[in-house]
C-alpha positions in Angstrom: -25.3 6.1 -4.1 -26.6 3.2 -6.2 -29.6 2.8 -4.0 -30.9 6.2 -5.2 -29.7 6.2 -8.8 -30.7 2.5 -9.4 -27.2 1.8 -10.7 -25.4 -1.4 -9.9 -22.5 -0.9 -7.6 -19.3 -2.5 -8.7 -16.9 -3.0 -6.0 -13.2 -3.3 -6.9 -11.3 -3.9 -3.7 -7.8 -2.5 -3.4 -5.5 -5.3 -2.7 -2.0 -4.4 -1.6 0.5 -6.7 -3.2 4.0 -6.2 -1.8 6.8 -6.0 -4.3 9.5 -8.6 -4.0 12.9 -7.3 -3.1 14.1 -8.2 -6.6 11.2 -6.2 -8.2 11.9 -3.2 -6.0 15.6 -3.3 -6.8 14.8 -3.4 -10.5 12.5 -0.4 -10.1 15.2 1.6 -8.3 17.9 0.7 -10.8 15.5 1.6 -13.7 14.7 4.9 -12.1 18.4 5.6 -11.6 19.1 4.7 -15.2 16.3 6.9 -16.6 17.5 9.8 -14.4 21.1 9.4 -15.6 22.3 8.5 -12.1 20.7 11.6 -10.6 19.4 10.3 -7.3 17.1 13.2 -6.6 15.5 12.8 -9.9 15.2 9.1 -9.5 13.4 9.6 -6.1 11.0 12.0 -7.8 10.3 9.4 -10.5 9.5 6.9 -7.8 7.3 9.3 -5.9 9.4 9.1 -2.7 11.5 11.4 -0.7 15.3 11.6 -1.1 15.8 10.3 2.4 13.6 7.3 1.8 15.4 6.7 -1.6 18.8 6.7 0.1 17.6 4.5 2.9 16.2 2.0 0.4 19.4 2.0 -1.6 21.3 0.8 1.5 18.6 -1.8 2.3 18.5 -3.1 -1.3 22.4 -3.1 -1.4 22.6 -0.9 -4.4 26.1 0.5 -4.7 26.8 4.0 -6.0 28.0 4.0 -9.5 
């Protein structure tokens, strides 16, 4: 701890900034494009499960191509 080492503590608060729907849709479309349409691979690239990926595709109104 800084009290013992004499170092100055620098606090960098984590601020959650929600993505707009447009930004999230762009991320999903980019992941799909980079994965050549492979949804399982796109989900991995986004760090989410396939189930969540498929659910978000419906919520974001992204049609299968």
